[in-house]
C-alpha positions in Angstrom: 0.4 -0.3 0.1 2.4 2.6 1.0 4.3 1.9 -2.3 1.6 2.4 -4.4 1.1 5.7 -2.4 4.5 6.5 -3.3 4.2 6.4 -6.6 1.0 8.2 -7.2 2.3 11.1 -5.6 5.7 11.3 -7.5 3.2 10.7 -10.5 1.5 13.5 -9.0 4.3 15.9 -8.5 6.8 14.8 -11.3 7.7 17.7 -13.8 6.4 17.1 -17.2 8.6 17.7 -20.4 7.0 20.8 -20.6 7.6 22.4 -17.7 11.5 20.9 -18.1 11.4 22.9 -21.4 10.0 26.2 -19.5 12.7 26.0 -17.1 15.4 26.2 -19.1 14.2 29.3 -20.7 14.2 30.8 -17.5 17.8 29.6 -17.1 19.6 33.1 -18.5 22.8 31.9 -16.7 24.2 28.6 -15.8 22.8 26.1 -17.7 25.2 22.7 -17.2 24.1 23.4 -13.6 20.2 23.0 -14.4 21.0 20.2 -17.0 22.9 18.6 -14.0 20.0 18.6 -12.0 17.3 17.6 -14.2 19.4 14.4 -15.0 19.9 13.6 -11.5 15.9 14.0 -10.9 15.5 11.8 -14.1 17.8 9.0 -12.3 15.4 9.3 -9.1 12.2 9.4 -11.2 13.2 6.4 -13.7 13.8 3.8 -11.0 10.1 4.1 -10.1 7.6 1.0 -10.6 4.9 3.0 -12.1 5.0 3.3 -16.1 3.9 6.7 -16.3 6.6 8.3 -14.1 8.9 6.0 -15.6 7.9 7.1 -19.4 7.9 10.8 -18.9 11.3 10.5 -17.2 12.8 8.8 -19.8 11.1 11.5 -22.2 12.5 13.8 -20.7 15.8 12.0 -20.7 15.5 11.8 -24.7 14.6 15.4 -24.8 18.3 16.3 -23.3 20.2 13.8 -25.1 18.9 15.1 -28.4 19.1 18.7 -28.0 22.0 18.9 -25.5 23.9 15.9 -25.8 23.5 14.1 -22.6 24.6 10.5 -22.6 21.4 8.1 -21.6 23.3 4.7 -22.6 22.7 4.0 -19.2 18.7 4.1 -19.7 18.9 1.1 -21.8 17.1 -1.2 -19.8 14.5 1.4 -18.8 13.9 2.1 -22.0 12.9 -1.9 -22.6 10.7 -1.5 -19.4 8.7 1.1 -21.1 8.7 -0.7 -24.7 6.7 -3.7 -23.1 3.9 -1.3 -21.6 0.6 -1.9 -23.3 0.0 1.5 -23.6 0.7 3.0 -27.2 2.0 5.9 -25.5 4.7 4.5 -23.4 5.5 2.1 -25.9 6.0 5.5 -28.3 8.6 6.7 -26.2 9.7 3.7 -25.2 10.9 3.2 -28.9 12.1 6.5 -29.3 14.8 5.9 -26.3 15.6 2.6 -28.0 16.7 4.2 -30.7 18.9 6.9 -29.2 20.3 4.7 -26.7 21.3 1.4 -28.1 24.3 0.4 -30.6 26.0 -3.0 -31.9 27.4 -3.1 -28.4 24.5 -2.6 -26.0 24.5 -5.5 -23.4 20.2 -5.8 -23.2 20.1 -6.0 -26.8 19.0 -9.6 -26.5 16.1 -8.2 -24.2 14.0 -6.5 -27.1 13.8 -9.2 -29.7 10.8 -11.0 -29.1 9.2 -7.8 -28.0 10.1 -6.0 -31.4 8.6 -9.6 -33.1 5.4 -9.3 -30.5 4.8 -6.0 -32.0 5.5 -6.9 -35.5 3.0 -9.2 -34.9 0.7 -6.6 -33.6 -2.8 -6.2 -35.1 -2.5 -2.2 -34.5 -0.7 -1.0 -37.5 0.7 1.7 -35.5 2.7 -0.3 -33.4 4.1 -2.3 -35.9 4.9 0.9 -37.5 6.9 1.9 -34.2 8.5 -1.5 -34.7 9.8 -1.5 -38.0 11.1 1.9 -37.5 12.9 0.9 -34.5 14.5 -1.9 -36.5 15.7 0.3 -39.0 17.9 2.3 -37.0 18.9 -0.5 -34.7 18.8 -3.4 -36.7 22.0 -5.9 -35.8 23.2 -8.8 -37.4 21.5 -10.9 -34.8 18.2 -9.0 -34.9 17.8 -9.4 -38.9 18.3 -12.6 -38.3 15.5 -13.4 -35.9 13.1 -11.2 -37.7 13.4 -11.8 -41.0 10.2 -13.9 -41.3 8.0 -11.3 -39.7 9.4 -8.7 -42.4 8.9 -11.1 -45.1 5.0 -11.8 -43.8 4.8 -7.8 -43.9 6.0 -7.1 -47.4 3.1 -8.9 -48.5 0.3 -7.0 -45.9 -2.7 -5.4 -47.3 -2.4 -2.4 -45.4 -0.4 0.2 -47.3 0.8 1.8 -44.4 2.3 -1.3 -43.1 4.1 -2.4 -46.5 5.6 0.8 -47.3 7.7 0.7 -44.1 8.5 -2.7 -44.1 9.8 -2.1 -47.5 12.1 0.8 -46.4 13.1 -1.8 -43.8 14.3 -4.1 -46.0 17.4 -2.4 -47.3 18.6 -2.1 -43.0 17.8 -5.6 -43.3 19.7 -6.9 -46.3 22.7 -5.2 -45.2 23.0 -7.0 -41.9 22.1 -10.4 -42.8 22.4 -11.0 -46.5 20.6 -14.4 -46.2 17.6 -12.3 -45.5 17.9 -11.8 -49.9 17.1 -15.3 -50.4 13.7 -14.8 -48.0 12.7 -11.3 -49.1 14.2 -10.6 -52.4 11.1 -11.9 -55.1 8.6 -10.5 -52.9 10.3 -7.0 -53.0 10.6 -7.3 -56.9 6.5 -7.8 -56.9 6.0 -4.7 -55.4 7.2 -2.9 -58.5 4.1 -3.8 -60.1 2.2 -2.8 -57.9 0.0 0.4 -58.5 -0.4 1.8 -55.2 2.0 5.1 -55.7 3.3 5.3 -52.4 4.4 1.4 -52.0 5.7 1.6 -55.7 7.8 4.8 -54.1 9.2 2.9 -51.6 10.5 -0.4 -53.2 11.8 2.1 -56.2 13.9 4.0 -53.1 15.4 0.7 -52.1 16.2 -0.7 -55.4 18.1 3.0 -56.0 20.3 2.3 -52.6 20.9 -1.0 -54.3 21.9 0.0 -57.5 24.1 2.8 -55.8 25.9 0.3 -54.7 26.3 -2.5 -57.4 24.9 -1.5 -60.0 25.1 -4.8 -61.9 23.4 -6.9 -59.5 20.4 -4.9 -60.6 20.4 -4.7 -64.2 18.1 -8.4 -64.7 15.7 -6.1 -63.4 15.8 -3.5 -66.4 12.4 -4.5 -67.9 10.7 -3.3 -64.3 12.2 -0.3 -64.1 11.8 0.6 -68.1 8.0 0.0 -67.6 7.7 2.2 -64.1 9.8 5.1 -66.2 7.2 4.6 -69.0 4.4 4.3 -67.1 4.7 6.3 -64.1 3.4 9.4 -63.2 5.3 10.5 -60.1 8.1 12.8 -60.0 9.5 11.2 -57.3 9.1 7.9 -58.6 10.4 8.6 -61.5 13.7 10.8 -60.3 14.7 7.4 -58.5 14.2 5.5 -61.4 16.2 7.7 -63.4 18.9 7.1 -60.9 18.5 3.5 -61.2 19.1 3.9 -65.0 22.1 6.4 -64.7 24.0 3.9 -63.0 22.7 0.6 -65.2 23.5 2.4 -68.5 27.2 2.6 -67.8 27.4 -0.9 -67.8 25.3 -1.6 -70.3 25.4 0.4 -73.2 22.6 -1.3 -75.1 20.6 0.5 -71.8 21.0 4.0 -73.3 19.5 3.7 -76.1 16.8 1.7 -75.0 15.8 4.9 -72.8 16.8 7.7 -74.4 13.7 8.3 -75.9 11.6 8.3 -73.0 14.1 10.1 -70.9 13.8 13.1 -73.7 10.1 12.4 -73.8 9.9 13.5 -70.0 11.9 16.3 -71.0 9.7 18.1 -73.0 6.9 17.2 -71.6 7.0 18.2 -67.5 7.3 21.2 -66.1 8.8 19.7 -62.8 12.2 21.5 -62.4 13.3 19.0 -60.5 12.5 15.8 -63.1 13.7 17.8 -66.0 17.5 18.5 -63.7 17.2 14.8 -63.1 16.9 13.8 -67.0 19.3 16.2 -68.0 22.2 15.1 -65.2 21.2 11.3 -66.6 21.8 12.0 -70.3 25.0 14.1 -69.8 26.7 12.0 -67.1 25.0 8.2 -68.8 24.2 9.2 -72.3 26.4 11.4 -73.6 27.0 9.5 -76.5 23.2 10.1 -78.0 23.9 13.6 -80.1 20.0 14.4 -79.6 19.4 13.7 -76.6 22.6 15.9 -75.3 21.2 18.8 -77.5 18.2 18.5 -76.3 19.7 18.4 -72.4 21.9 21.5 -73.4 19.2 23.3 -74.7 17.2 22.7 -71.3 20.5 23.4 -68.8 20.3 27.1 -70.6 16.6 27.5 -69.3 18.4 26.8 -66.0 21.2 29.5 -66.4 18.4 32.4 -67.3 16.2 31.7 -64.1 16.2 34.4 -61.7 16.0 31.7 -59.0 19.8 31.0 -57.4 18.8 27.6 -56.6 18.0 26.8 -60.1 20.8 28.9 -61.8 23.1 27.1 -59.5 21.5 23.5 -60.7 22.5 24.8 -64.2 26.1 25.2 -63.4 26.3 22.0 -62.3 24.6 20.2 -65.0 27.3 22.0 -67.3 29.9 21.1 -64.8 29.1 17.4 -65.5 29.0 17.7 -69.0 31.9 19.7 -70.1 34.1 16.2 -69.8 33.2 15.0 -73.0 30.9 18.3 -74.3 33.0 21.3 -73.7 31.4 23.0 -76.7 28.2 23.4 -74.3 30.3 25.4 -71.5 31.5 27.6 -74.5 28.3 28.4 -75.8 27.5 29.8 -72.6 30.6 31.1 -71.9 29.0 34.6 -71.4 26.5 33.4 -69.0 29.0 31.7 -66.9 31.3 34.5 -66.5 28.2 36.8 -65.4 27.3 34.2 -62.9 30.7 35.2 -61.3 29.2 38.2 -60.0 26.2 36.9 -58.2 25.2 37.4 -55.0 25.1 33.5 -54.0 28.9 32.1 -53.2 27.4 28.6 -54.4 26.5 30.4 -58.0 30.1 31.8 -58.3 31.9 29.1 -56.8 30.0 26.9 -59.3 30.9 29.4 -62.2 34.7 29.5 -61.1 34.8 25.8 -61.6 33.4 25.9 -64.9 35.7 28.5 -65.8 38.5 26.4 -64.9 37.4 23.7 -67.1 37.7 26.0 -70.3 41.2 26.9 -69.4 43.5 25.9 -72.6 46.6 27.8 -73.7 45.1 29.7 -76.3 42.9 31.6 -73.6 44.3 31.0 -70.6 46.1 34.4 -70.2 42.4 36.0 -70.7 40.3 34.2 -68.2 43.3 34.4 -65.9 42.7 38.1 -66.5 39.3 38.0 -66.1 39.9 36.0 -62.4 42.5 38.5 -61.3 39.9 41.3 -61.6 37.2 39.2 -60.0 39.4 38.4 -57.1 40.7 42.3 -56.4 37.0 43.1 -55.7 35.5 39.9 -54.2 35.4 38.8 -49.9 38.3 37.1 -48.5 37.2 33.8 -48.7 36.2 33.9 -52.5 39.4 36.1 -53.6 41.3 32.4 -52.1 39.5 30.2 -54.0 40.1 32.2 -57.4 43.9 32.4 -56.6 43.9 28.6 -56.2 41.9 27.5 -58.7 44.6 29.6 -61.4 47.5 28.6 -59.4 45.9 24.2 -59.7 44.7 24.7 -63.7 48.2 26.5 -65.0 50.4 24.0 -63.1 49.1 21.3 -63.7 50.9 18.3 -65.5 53.7 20.3 -65.1 52.4 24.0 -66.5 51.3 21.9 -69.8 48.8 24.8 -70.5 51.8 27.4 -69.8 53.4 29.0 -73.0 55.0 32.0 -71.6 56.4 31.4 -68.7 57.6 35.2 -68.5 54.0 36.6 -68.7 53.1 33.7 -65.4 55.6 34.8 -63.6 54.2 38.3 -63.7 51.1 37.2 -63.2 52.5 35.0 -59.7 53.9 38.5 -58.6 50.2 40.2 -59.0 48.5 37.7 -57.3 51.0 38.3 -54.4 50.0 41.7 -54.1 46.1 41.6 -54.6 44.9 42.4 -50.8 43.3 39.5 -49.7 45.6 37.0 -50.5 46.3 34.2 -48.4 47.7 31.8 -50.7 51.7 32.4 -49.8 52.5 28.9 -49.4 50.9 28.0 -53.2 52.9 31.1 -54.9 56.5 29.9 -53.0 55.9 26.3 -54.0 55.5 27.4 -58.0 57.8 29.8 -57.7 60.3 27.7 -56.7 59.6 24.7 -59.0 59.4 26.7 -62.3 62.9 28.2 -61.1 64.1 24.3 -61.3 62.0 23.0 -64.0 63.0 26.4 -66.5 65.7 27.4 -66.8 64.2 29.7 -69.7 62.5 31.7 -67.0 65.3 32.3 -64.6 66.1 35.9 -65.6 62.5 36.7 -65.7 62.3 34.7 -62.0 64.7 36.6 -60.8 63.2 40.2 -61.8 60.3 39.1 -60.5 61.8 38.3 -57.2 63.4 41.2 -56.7 60.3 43.3 -56.9 58.7 41.6 -54.2 61.4 42.0 -51.9 61.1 45.7 -52.0 57.8 45.8 -51.4 56.8 47.1 -48.1 53.6 45.6 -48.1 54.0 42.3 -48.3 56.3 42.4 -45.2 52.9 42.9 -43.0 51.3 39.9 -44.3 52.1 36.8 -42.5 49.9 34.8 -45.3 52.9 36.6 -47.7 55.7 35.5 -46.0 56.7 32.2 -47.6 56.4 34.7 -51.1 58.9 36.3 -49.9 60.9 33.3 -48.4 60.8 32.0 -51.9 61.8 35.1 -53.7 65.0 35.4 -51.4 66.0 32.0 -52.0 65.7 32.6 -56.0 67.6 35.5 -55.9 70.0 33.9 -54.1 70.2 30.8 -56.0 70.1 32.4 -59.4 72.3 35.6 -58.6 74.0 35.3 -62.3 70.9 36.5 -63.9 70.3 39.3 -61.9 70.5 43.2 -63.1 72.3 44.8 -60.4 73.4 41.6 -57.5 74.4 45.5 -55.2 70.5 46.2 -55.6 69.5 42.8 -54.5 71.9 42.6 -51.4 70.2 46.0 -50.1 66.5 44.5 -50.5 67.7 41.3 -48.5 69.3 43.2 -45.9 66.9 46.0 -45.4 66.3 46.7 -42.1 62.4 46.0 -42.3 63.4 42.6 -42.7 63.0 42.4 -39.0 59.5 41.9 -39.3 59.6 38.8 -40.6 60.1 35.2 -38.4 63.5 33.8 -38.0 63.3 30.9 -40.2 62.6 33.2 -43.6 65.3 35.6 -42.5 67.9 32.8 -42.3 66.9 32.4 -45.9 67.6 36.0 -46.8 70.8 35.8 -44.9 71.8 32.6 -47.2 71.2 34.1 -50.0 73.1 37.2 -49.1 75.7 35.1 -48.4 75.2 33.7 -52.4 75.6 37.4 -53.8 78.7 38.2 -52.0 80.3 34.9 -52.9 79.0 35.3 -56.8 80.1 38.9 -56.8 83.8 38.2 -55.1 84.5 35.2 -57.7 83.4 37.5 -60.7 85.5 40.4 -59.6 88.4 37.9 -59.0 88.0 36.2 -62.8 87.8 40.1 -63.7 91.4 40.5 -62.8 93.0 37.6 -65.3 94.7 38.7 -68.5 91.9 36.6 -70.0 88.8 38.0 -68.8 87.7 40.4 -71.0 87.4 37.3 -73.0 85.6 35.3 -71.0 82.9 37.8 -70.5 82.6 37.7 -73.6 81.9 34.1 -73.9 79.7 34.0 -70.8 77.2 36.9 -71.7 75.3 34.7 -73.4 74.6 32.5 -70.7 73.9 34.7 -67.6 74.0 38.5 -66.6 77.5 37.9 -65.4 78.8 41.3 -64.5 82.4 41.4 -64.9 82.7 45.2 -64.1 83.3 44.7 -60.8 85.6 47.9 -59.5 87.7 47.3 -55.9 85.6 50.3 -54.8 82.3 48.3 -55.6 83.7 45.1 -54.1 84.8 47.0 -50.6 81.4 48.7 -50.4 79.4 45.5 -50.6 81.0 43.9 -48.0 80.8 46.8 -45.6 77.0 46.6 -46.7 76.6 43.4 -45.9 78.6 43.2 -42.6 76.8 46.4 -41.6 73.6 44.5 -41.6 74.7 41.3 -40.3 76.4 43.1 -37.4 73.5 43.1 -35.3 72.3 39.7 -35.9 75.0 37.9 -35.0 73.8 38.9 -31.1 70.1 37.3 -31.9 68.2 34.7 -29.5 67.5 33.0 -32.5 70.2 30.0 -33.2 69.1 29.6 -36.8 69.8 33.6 -37.4 72.8 33.7 -35.8 74.7 31.2 -36.9 74.2 32.1 -40.6 75.3 35.9 -39.8 78.5 34.8 -38.2 79.1 32.1 -41.0 79.1 35.2 -43.7 80.8 37.7 -41.1 83.6 35.1 -40.9 83.9 34.4 -44.2 84.4 38.4 -44.9 87.1 38.6 -42.0 89.1 35.9 -44.2 88.9 38.0 -47.3 88.4 41.6 -45.9 92.0 42.6 -45.3 93.7 41.2 -48.2 90.4 43.1 -50.9 91.3 46.3 -48.5 95.2 46.5 -48.9 94.7 45.1 -53.0 97.6 42.5 -52.1 98.5 40.2 -55.1 95.1 40.5 -56.6 96.5 39.1 -59.9 97.7 36.1 -58.1 95.0 33.2 -57.7 96.6 31.5 -55.1 95.9 34.1 -52.5 93.7 33.2 -49.3 90.5 35.4 -50.1 90.6 33.6 -53.8 90.7 30.3 -52.9 88.1 30.5 -50.3 86.1 32.1 -53.0 86.2 29.6 -55.4 85.9 26.7 -52.4 82.9 28.6 -51.4 82.1 28.9 -55.5 81.7 25.0 -55.8 80.1 24.8 -52.8 77.0 27.0 -54.3 77.7 25.4 -58.1 75.5 22.2 -57.7 72.2 23.2 -59.4 68.7 21.8 -57.6 66.5 20.3 -60.0 62.6 18.7 -59.0 62.1 15.9 -56.5 59.3 13.8 -57.2 56.9 13.6 -53.8 56.9 9.7 -53.9 60.7 9.5 -55.2 61.5 7.9 -51.6 58.7 5.2 -51.6 60.2 3.9 -54.9 63.7 2.7 -53.2 64.0 -0.9 -52.9 64.5 -2.0 -49.6 67.1 -4.8 -50.3 67.3 -8.2 -49.0 68.5 -8.7 -45.5 67.8 -5.3 -44.2 65.7 -5.0 -41.2 64.2 -1.3 -40.8 61.8 -1.9 -38.2 63.7 -3.7 -35.9 64.2 -2.0 -32.5 67.8 -0.3 -32.2 67.8 0.2 -28.9 70.3 -2.5 -28.2 73.0 -0.4 -30.0 73.4 2.1 -26.9 74.3 -1.3 -25.0 76.6 -2.6 -27.2 78.3 0.5 -28.0 78.0 2.6 -24.8 81.5 2.4 -24.0 82.8 3.8 -26.9 79.6 6.9 -27.2 80.5 7.8 -23.8 81.8 11.6 -24.3 85.7 12.2 -22.6 85.5 13.4 -19.4 88.1 15.5 -18.0 88.0 17.7 -14.7 91.0 19.9 -16.0 90.0 20.4 -19.8 86.9 22.8 -20.4 83.8 22.2 -22.4 85.2 23.7 -25.5 88.4 22.6 -25.3 86.3 18.8 -25.3 84.8 20.1 -28.6 87.8 21.2 -30.1 90.1 17.9 -29.0 87.2 16.0 -30.1 87.0 17.4 -33.4 91.1 17.4 -34.0 91.1 14.1 -33.4 88.6 13.2 -36.3 90.5 15.2 -38.6 93.8 13.3 -37.6 92.1 10.4 -37.7 90.4 11.1 -41.6 93.8 12.1 -42.2 95.3 8.4 -41.5 92.4 6.7 -43.0 93.1 8.5 -46.3 96.7 8.5 -46.4 97.2 4.6 -45.4 94.5 2.7 -46.6 96.8 -0.5 -46.5 97.6 -0.4 -43.3 96.0 -3.4 -40.8 92.8 -1.5 -39.4 93.2 0.0 -35.8 91.0 -1.0 -32.7 87.8 0.7 -33.4 88.3 -1.0 -37.0 88.0 -4.2 -35.7 85.3 -3.1 -33.2 83.1 -2.1 -36.1 84.0 -5.1 -38.2 82.9 -7.5 -34.6 79.5 -5.2 -34.3 78.6 -5.6 -37.7 79.4 -9.4 -37.6 76.9 -9.7 -34.8 74.4 -7.4 -36.3 74.4 -8.0 -40.3 70.8 -7.0 -40.1 71.2 -3.5 -39.1 73.7 -2.7 -42.0 73.5 -2.2 -45.9 75.3 -4.9 -47.9 78.3 -3.2 -49.1 78.8 -2.9 -52.7 81.2 -0.5 -55.2 79.5 1.2 -57.8 81.2 3.4 -60.4 79.2 6.3 -60.2 78.9 8.1 -63.8 78.3 11.8 -65.2 74.6 11.0 -64.7 74.0 11.3 -61.0 71.4 12.8 -59.3 71.7 15.9 -59.6 71.5 15.6 -63.5 68.7 13.1 -63.9 66.6 15.3 -65.5 66.7 16.8 -69.0 68.4 20.2 -69.4 66.4 23.3 -70.9 67.0 25.2 -73.9 70.1 26.9 -73.9 69.2 31.0 -72.6 68.8 33.7 -75.5 71.9 35.3 -76.4 70.0 38.7 -75.3 68.1 38.9 -72.3 65.2 41.5 -72.3 65.4 44.4 -70.0 61.8 45.1 -69.0 61.2 46.2 -65.6 58.6 43.8 -64.1 54.6 44.7 -65.5 51.8 42.6 -63.9 49.8 43.5 -66.7 51.9 42.0 -69.0 50.2 39.8 -72.1 51.7 36.6 -72.9 53.9 36.4 -76.4 52.2 33.9 -78.2 55.1 34.2 -80.7 57.5 33.1 -78.0 58.5 29.1 -78.2 57.5 27.3 -75.0 60.8 26.3 -73.2 61.4 23.3 -72.1 60.1 22.2 -68.8 61.6 19.4 -66.4 58.5 16.8 -66.2 59.2 13.9 -63.5 57.4 10.1 -64.4 54.0 10.5 -65.0 53.9 7.8 -62.0 55.0 10.3 -59.2 51.4 11.5 -58.5 49.8 7.9 -58.7 48.7 6.3 -54.9 45.8 5.0 -53.2 44.5 7.9 -51.7 42.3 7.7 -48.1 39.1 8.0 -50.1 40.2 5.5 -52.3 40.6 2.9 -49.7 37.4 3.7 -48.0 35.7 3.0 -51.1 37.5 -0.5 -51.7 37.1 -1.6 -48.0 33.2 -0.3 -48.7 33.3 -2.3 -52.5 34.4 -5.7 -49.9 31.6 -4.7 -47.5 28.8 -4.7 -50.4 30.3 -7.8 -52.0 27.9 -10.3 -50.6 25.2 -8.6 -50.7 25.5 -8.3 -54.2 26.2 -12.5 -54.3 23.2 -12.5 -52.8 20.7 -10.5 -54.6 22.6 -12.2 -57.8 21.7 -15.4 -56.7 18.3 -14.7 -55.8 18.0 -13.3 -59.3 19.0 -16.1 -60.6 16.4 -18.5 -59.1 14.3 -15.6 -60.6 15.5 -15.9 -64.3 15.8 -19.7 -64.3 12.4 -20.2 -65.1 10.1 -20.0 -68.5 8.2 -16.6 -67.6 8.5 -14.5 -63.9 4.5 -15.0 -64.2 4.9 -18.7 -63.5 5.2 -17.9 -60.0 1.5 -16.0 -60.0 -0.6 -18.6 -62.0 1.0 -22.1 -61.0 -0.6 -24.2 -58.3 2.9 -25.9 -58.3 5.0 -22.8 -58.1 5.5 -23.4 -54.7 6.9 -26.5 -55.5 9.0 -25.6 -57.8 10.7 -22.8 -55.7 11.6 -25.7 -53.5 13.3 -27.4 -56.2 15.1 -24.6 -57.2 16.5 -23.6 -54.0 17.7 -27.3 -53.5 19.6 -27.5 -57.0 21.0 -24.0 -56.3 22.3 -25.7 -52.9 23.5 -28.6 -54.8 25.0 -26.6 -56.5 26.7 -24.7 -53.8 27.7 -27.6 -52.3 29.5 -29.2 -55.0 31.2 -25.7 -55.8 32.5 -26.2 -52.0 34.0 -29.2 -52.3 35.6 -28.5 -55.8 37.2 -25.7 -54.4 38.5 -27.4 -51.4 40.2 -29.5 -53.5 41.7 -26.7 -55.6 43.1 -25.2 -51.8 45.0 -28.8 -51.5 46.4 -28.9 -55.1 47.6 -25.2 -54.2 45.6 -23.3 -56.6 44.0 -19.9 -56.5 40.6 -20.5 -55.1 39.6 -16.3 -55.1 40.2 -16.4 -58.6 38.4 -18.9 -59.8 35.9 -17.8 -57.1 35.4 -14.2 -58.6 35.3 -16.1 -62.1 32.5 -18.3 -61.2 30.5 -15.3 -59.7 31.0 -13.5 -62.7 29.6 -16.5 -65.1 26.7 -16.2 -62.4 26.0 -12.7 -63.4 26.4 -12.9 -66.7 24.0 -15.6 -66.8 21.3 -13.8 -64.9 21.9 -10.8 -67.4 21.2 -13.2 -70.5 18.1 -14.3 -69.9 16.2 -11.1 -69.8 18.7 -8.5 -71.1 19.2 -9.2 -74.8 15.9 -10.2 -76.1 14.4 -6.7 -73.8 17.0 -4.3 -75.7 17.5 -6.3 -79.1 
């Protein structure tokens, strides 16, 4: 009595869902605290024995989980209790809670099987509907297996409300339990002939999903789909059927010829824009070889493009993007409309128009389209502006700049991009500046001029997104300094005081490039002092802008400028900047005194000339492009273990790796002593290679003998002149005369100028399996068994004389059993054959896939040839 009165009192004073929502609206602050108190209250209420109290608490918890992300997995058992109630209101709340709280790992999943089966067999169609919806949301392999008979029964229900939901849940059952196809597929196909538009819509939707996953398995049903395409007047059903035929026509070309006329008839007749667009998309994607259908589709696309509604305009642009790969003339005919769409207010319309313009780009119009897009980038918002820049960069660099003829123009365009106010594509522009320098030798003079113009532009220093561009410009100025008009101006640009705004990593590149310029100028100066310098200067003028007119005063001035600019940086806190600055200053200290005193400059054996010649050799190695997948192509030699743990090396060689400890020697003395010792040892090894090995060599040999898997096999290979640095072909020789035009961002491409040679790597460099491709492969493997089940079901259906023998033949049930037994016997015999082949060492998987293809082709040939031909 007390328990009953307690539950009545709890129910009487319990807050409802409306009260909870009102409480939320009154909570201006502290919403999380209110949710915590509400959950604690629900935890107390849900333990009540009264189902009304329990269902109300569960209802509130479902609301909190849906809108506020509250975890309700702990209430799974309580949801099962509420579902068992005989009241429909409680049952609805329980099923809703189950769909929110259950997953494949829920421990009480087995408890709902009997309750769902009971509700599926209920006379109340709304209870059946709740159970079907729950099964479609949380159906697992066990649930689908146990409830397949009930779903099969509901597929033949006389109630349209129940049948259409049973058809919808079949897709989930097939995915989780593939053997359900043998039971339910025939009845599912029979529903394609129904006159009820709701049931037909549901069954066509199921086949649309199945065709999306595996069109091959649905190909034998083409006659049924064709009948629906011709007879149906339901736009939704027609759209789904068109999606199915778009998949089927790709694997059966004859099918496209058959369905082209009905699709064109729908385009001419209907006024529904959705159906017209689906017809257009089907034609341009799957029936592109039918010229009449394509012309009609392009005419309909034109109607979409001139609509004021941005949604319809977007659909027209989207259809043009689909037709563009095979019928570019359709895009060129509507070029003006596409360009006009770039100024539309809708961002999706602008983006689709941009993609279409990129599809039109070729060698002849790249400059025109780039000019149009740069004008739009100047007046666009930051997001769309950078999308335009990225699209131009991607199109122009595609396949090693195959559409670029005049690289001088394109480099000027890159410089213009860098000056667009909203530009944030600094890394992409940086990559292309360096990439063009390494690939296109003829473009290096213009590249140096563009880089110098970027270095002296003060507006770029304050934009963090453009710092990578300055990094590339600095590297180019030092790497290709021989093409510079005035190296002195280059040094001034690299060491200007405003470079303090740059991050240390880029500042280090500036210093190193200034070092390269200095070495180049000193090398040219020393060369000019030789007796044969004048003739050499004339010969070198055809290959670069070598400036052999350096005077003693200009060299001293250049050295002083560099020394003055790098002096403060030698004491900076950044290690990289400090080290590079000290390297340059140390080099200057070696050569400055001899240059200042003009001692024996005609003598090539001076310390300054020897050091300069050495540094010129260091910087003379030319860089070439390297494939992003180059390291993946290196073959691992047999016996080399790369994944073994190398931690034991420290234990084995620990005593030899320990630093020398001495209290009387300072740390710097230890370093100097170690370096000197290494040099002496290297000299001894170089001069006395025939002498017996010393102790370290014997230790190394012993270690190699014990741990040979960590070492590469020793092979002496002669290296010819075609080393790794010169694997790529050289570009054309530079022109005898280099243009002296200053940087002009509005420069037009020179169409008469021949296209220079561009270093191009192997085509296979870009071929790799993307994560998306791996996902698609995994999805295909998951759907393979479902496809086999559908093909087997279709084989049973098509193996008799005609499909109507199932309807009028009183012995049809017996025939089906006989066919099923024959299939099982066939499968058993195939399994025995497979086991024998495995014992013989044959590849059973290849034979299995071949047999599957034969079964699929046999099922197709029963209907398709007669239907199409």
